[in-house]
C-alpha atoms as a printed R data frame, in Angstrom:
    type eleno elety resid chain resno      x       y      z
1   ATOM     1    CA   MET     A     1 -2.219  -3.002 25.500
2   ATOM     2    CA   ALA     A     2 -0.743  -5.865 23.605
3   ATOM     3    CA   THR     A     3  3.139  -6.382 23.242
4   ATOM     4    CA   GLU     A     4  4.766  -8.102 20.428
5   ATOM     5    CA   ILE     A     5  8.677  -8.949 19.824
6   ATOM     6    CA   GLU     A     6 10.458  -9.826 16.744
7   ATOM     7    CA   ILE     A     7 14.310 -10.244 16.937
8   ATOM     8    CA   GLN     A     8 15.899  -9.518 13.351
9   ATOM     9    CA   ASP     A     9 19.469 -10.527 13.367
10  ATOM    10    CA   ASP     A    10 20.605  -8.641 16.522
11  ATOM    11    CA   VAL     A    11 17.455  -6.129 17.091
12  ATOM    12    CA   ALA     A    12 14.399  -6.623 19.135
13  ATOM    13    CA   ILE     A    13 11.197  -5.033 17.515
14  ATOM    14    CA   VAL     A    14  9.126  -4.512 20.074
15  ATOM    15    CA   THR     A    15  5.286  -3.443 18.762
16  ATOM    16    CA   LEU     A    16  3.099  -1.709 21.740
17  ATOM    17    CA   LYS     A    17 -0.510  -1.450 20.329
18  ATOM    18    CA   GLY     A    18 -3.311   0.619 22.326
19  ATOM    19    CA   LYS     A    19 -2.986   2.592 25.212
20  ATOM    20    CA   LEU     A    20  0.421   2.458 27.593
21  ATOM    21    CA   MET     A    21 -1.315   3.131 31.339
22  ATOM    22    CA   GLY     A    22  0.043   0.698 33.495
23  ATOM    23    CA   GLY     A    23 -0.611  -2.076 34.908
24  ATOM    24    CA   PRO     A    24  0.611  -5.540 34.036
25  ATOM    25    CA   GLU     A    25  0.679  -5.119 30.298
26  ATOM    26    CA   THR     A    26  2.983  -2.449 30.703
27  ATOM    27    CA   ASP     A    27  5.790  -4.295 32.586
28  ATOM    28    CA   GLU     A    28  5.417  -7.450 30.550
29  ATOM    29    CA   CYS     A    29  6.903  -4.891 28.088
30  ATOM    30    CA   HIS     A    30  9.893  -4.278 30.613
31  ATOM    31    CA   ASP     A    31  9.939  -8.143 30.892
32  ATOM    32    CA   ILE     A    32 10.014  -8.639 27.270
33  ATOM    33    CA   ILE     A    33 13.439  -6.497 26.662
34  ATOM    34    CA   LYS     A    34 14.945  -7.804 29.826
35  ATOM    35    CA   LYS     A    35 14.422 -11.388 28.516
36  ATOM    36    CA   ALA     A    36 15.546 -10.439 25.072
37  ATOM    37    CA   ILE     A    37 18.883  -8.779 27.142
38  ATOM    38    CA   SER     A    38 19.403 -12.454 28.897
39  ATOM    39    CA   ASN     A    39 19.643 -13.880 24.900
40  ATOM    40    CA   GLY     A    40 22.796 -11.416 24.428
41  ATOM    41    CA   ILE     A    41 19.778  -9.001 22.484
42  ATOM    42    CA   ARG     A    42 21.197  -5.572 23.333
43  ATOM    43    CA   LYS     A    43 19.568  -3.129 20.632
44  ATOM    44    CA   ALA     A    44 15.709  -2.826 20.787
45  ATOM    45    CA   ALA     A    45 13.698  -0.520 18.982
46  ATOM    46    CA   VAL     A    46  9.684   0.267 20.317
47  ATOM    47    CA   ASP     A    47  7.333   0.581 17.490
48  ATOM    48    CA   LEU     A    48  4.571   2.770 18.620
49  ATOM    49    CA   THR     A    49  2.727   3.605 15.684
50  ATOM    50    CA   ASN     A    50 -0.370   1.687 16.890
51  ATOM    51    CA   ALA     A    51  0.151   3.319 20.614
52  ATOM    52    CA   GLU     A    52 -2.993   4.958 21.128
53  ATOM    53    CA   TRP     A    53 -1.670   6.787 24.613
54  ATOM    54    CA   ILE     A    54  1.246   7.351 27.383
55  ATOM    55    CA   ASN     A    55  0.600   7.988 30.297
56  ATOM    56    CA   SER     A    56  3.477   8.544 33.077
57  ATOM    57    CA   ARG     A    57  3.448   5.281 34.082
58  ATOM    58    CA   GLY     A    58  3.766   4.048 30.229
59  ATOM    59    CA   MET     A    59  6.833   7.012 29.990
60  ATOM    60    CA   GLY     A    60  8.423   4.888 32.943
61  ATOM    61    CA   MET     A    61  8.325   2.152 31.547
62  ATOM    62    CA   LEU     A    62  9.916   3.097 28.363
63  ATOM    63    CA   MET     A    63 12.949   4.839 30.405
64  ATOM    64    CA   ALA     A    64 13.624   1.292 32.253
65  ATOM    65    CA   CYS     A    65 13.663  -0.304 28.976
66  ATOM    66    CA   TYR     A    66 16.120   2.091 28.292
67  ATOM    67    CA   VAL     A    67 17.954   2.106 31.400
68  ATOM    68    CA   SER     A    68 18.560  -2.177 31.371
69  ATOM    69    CA   LEU     A    69 19.398  -1.783 27.741
70  ATOM    70    CA   ARG     A    70 22.036   0.752 28.571
71  ATOM    71    CA   ASN     A    71 23.167  -0.800 31.206
72  ATOM    72    CA   GLN     A    72 24.290  -4.016 29.930
73  ATOM    73    CA   GLY     A    73 26.170  -1.139 26.838
74  ATOM    74    CA   GLY     A    74 23.148  -1.510 24.548
75  ATOM    75    CA   GLU     A    75 20.428   0.955 22.515
76  ATOM    76    CA   LEU     A    76 16.830   1.372 22.515
77  ATOM    77    CA   CYS     A    77 14.905   3.856 20.119
78  ATOM    78    CA   LEU     A    78 11.480   4.907 19.303
79  ATOM    79    CA   ALA     A    79  9.858   4.186 16.003
80  ATOM    80    CA   GLY     A    80  6.788   5.903 14.748
81  ATOM    81    CA   GLU     A    81  5.330   8.234 17.544
82  ATOM    82    CA   THR     A    82  1.638   9.607 17.133
83  ATOM    83    CA   ASP     A    83  1.622  13.176 17.762
84  ATOM    84    CA   LYS     A    84  0.147  12.804 21.090
85  ATOM    85    CA   THR     A    85  3.155  11.339 21.483
86  ATOM    86    CA   LYS     A    86  5.897  13.494 20.764
87  ATOM    87    CA   SER     A    87  4.213  16.197 22.354
88  ATOM    88    CA   LEU     A    88  4.378  13.922 25.526
89  ATOM    89    CA   LEU     A    89  8.083  13.231 24.929
90  ATOM    90    CA   LYS     A    90  9.022  16.556 24.434
91  ATOM    91    CA   ILE     A    91  6.889  17.762 27.259
92  ATOM    92    CA   THR     A    92  8.658  15.504 29.777
93  ATOM    93    CA   LYS     A    93 12.148  16.194 27.936
94  ATOM    94    CA   LEU     A    94 12.775  12.476 27.198
95  ATOM    95    CA   ASP     A    95 12.467  13.181 23.574
96  ATOM    96    CA   THR     A    96 16.181  14.578 24.430
97  ATOM    97    CA   ILE     A    97 16.968  11.019 25.731
98  ATOM    98    CA   PHE     A    98 15.449   8.623 23.305
99  ATOM    99    CA   ASN     A    99 16.354   8.847 19.183
100 ATOM   100    CA   SER     A   100 13.377   8.745 17.220
101 ATOM   101    CA   TYR     A   101 12.296   7.793 13.607
102 ATOM   102    CA   GLU     A   102  9.439   7.894 11.592
103 ATOM   103    CA   THR     A   103  9.533   4.640 10.734
104 ATOM   104    CA   ILE     A   104 10.743   1.255 11.854
105 ATOM   105    CA   GLU     A   105 12.495   0.011  9.388
106 ATOM   106    CA   GLU     A   106 14.268   3.711  9.597
107 ATOM   107    CA   ALA     A   107 14.784   3.022 13.489
108 ATOM   108    CA   VAL     A   108 15.909  -0.339 12.986
109 ATOM   109    CA   LYS     A   109 18.547   0.408 10.514
110 ATOM   110    CA   SER     A   110 19.905   3.060 12.742
111 ATOM   111    CA   LEU     A   111 20.700   0.253 15.290
112 ATOM   112    CA   ARG     A   112 22.660  -1.415 13.182
């Protein structure tokens, strides 16, 4: 998995690529969110367009990012989920927690 971050105004855009299957790469994403929070960022959009698969550890990481932001009065939303990811979010009922958008542009717009 590869993680990239871009800050646009007061929104962190986190792009995930590959498989979110746990391990140091998954922890890296949460660390990136925590660093953004320490720099005053309270809104994040996670782009899952190129996330091939997410297992339970990857879902846990997304929840950890969500909780870290919420604890600081912030928000996190998802964008570009694949059919596989949408299915997993539905099965775990996390689709009721996360606001999801078709594109990262829509997600960022919703946070402004």
